[in-house]
C-alpha positions, -999 to +999 in steps of 0.1 A: +130-645+546+151-654+516+123-643+493+120-610+512+158-604+505+154-613+469+124-590+465+141-562+484+172-566+462+151-565+431+133-533+443+166-517+451+178-524+417+148-509+401+151-479+423+188-473+414+181-475+378+152-450+381+174-424+401+207-427+383+209-404+353+220-420+321+246-408+297+233-399+263+257-399+232+251-362+230+265-355+264+300-367+255+300-391+282+331-412+293+364-415+276+364-382+258+403-379+259+412-348+239+383-328+252+389-335+289+382-307+311+366-286+283+333-289+300+315-294+266+318-268+239+347-245+233+370-255+261+372-217+270+377-225+309+410-215+321+428-240+343+445-232+376+483-242+377+490-273+397+522-287+411+540-310+387+559-338+400+591-348+381+596-384+371+629-398+383+649-428+370+653-456+394+682-478+382+677-503+409+642-509+398+655-512+361+679-539+372+650-559+388+628-553+359+655-563+333+672-591+353+675-613+322+687-585+299+714-577+324+720-614+330+719-612+369+729-644+387+707-655+416+731-641+441+733-607+424+695-607+420+690-615+457+714-587+467+697-562+443+664-570+457+677-563+494+689-529+480+655-523+463+637-530+495+659-507+516+655-479+489+618-483+489+615-480+525+637-450+526+618-433+497+581-443+508+576-413+531+591-389+506+568-404+478+538-402+501+546-364+507+549-358+469+515-375+465+499-354+491+512-322+476+502-333+441+465-340+453+465-307+472+476-287+443+461-304+412+451-286+381+416-274+383+392-249+367+399-213+376+370-194+384+387-162+397+421-148+397+441-167+423+448-150+457+480-140+468+478-168+495+472-195+468+502-182+448+523-183+479+512-218+487+520-229+452+555-214+453+560-231+486+547-265+474+570-262+444+600-256+467+591-286+487+587-308+454+622-297+445+637-306+478+620-338+481+628-349+447+664-340+451+664-362+484+648-391+463+674-387+436+702-388+462+688-420+477+684-436+443+720-426+433+733-442+466+713-474+460+723-475+423+760-473+432+756-502+458+738-522+431+762-515+403+791-524+425+777-561+422+780-559+383+806-572+360+818-547+333+794-562+307+764-560+330+774-525+340+774-514+302+739-530+299+726-512+331+740-479+320+722-484+286+690-492+303+692-461+327+701-438+297+671-451+277+647-447+307+660-411+312+656-403+276+620-416+276+612-392+305+628-363+288+608-370+255+575-372+275+584-340+291+589-323+258+557-337+245+538-325+276+552-291+272+575-295+303+607-283+285+628-315+294+652-318+322+637-350+335+603-336+344+569-349+334+535-337+344+514-353+371+533-385+380+552-391+412+588-404+410+592-439+401+607-453+433 
């Protein structure tokens, strides 16, 4: 019986190798990076617009990630973790909603001029993203205020610096991606 399994496994492997197509160097293959989505030569395929999810700074996560930089005591850290868990629980359904919208309205090849229904759906999805992102920002601000209330003046200065640096990175990434700044990046859900 064991010999039969070994033989059938070997035959299955040979069959898979014979059936699966190979990727030759001339086909471009995996990891093309810069030419992604160009479908080979020219890159002339127009892309349908998707829904962009803005990146949001989560100061509570920054406190956890930079515990040593902020010099949090064990008691402070324990309280910040409790705040983080409550925030994560509050934001989880909102983040799932954004993920769903992003998957539904991702960028893709445009093979015809979009229908009026598609344009209306995109507009509605963008409004939903704005509303949900605003709720996440509000939740993050409330949790940030709770966490910052635990900090000394020196720790608070460090935390503000980390938050400003994180926001600057988001803005810089948005400019590079052509998003125009304002705390938005392309294609990533909010961080927290």
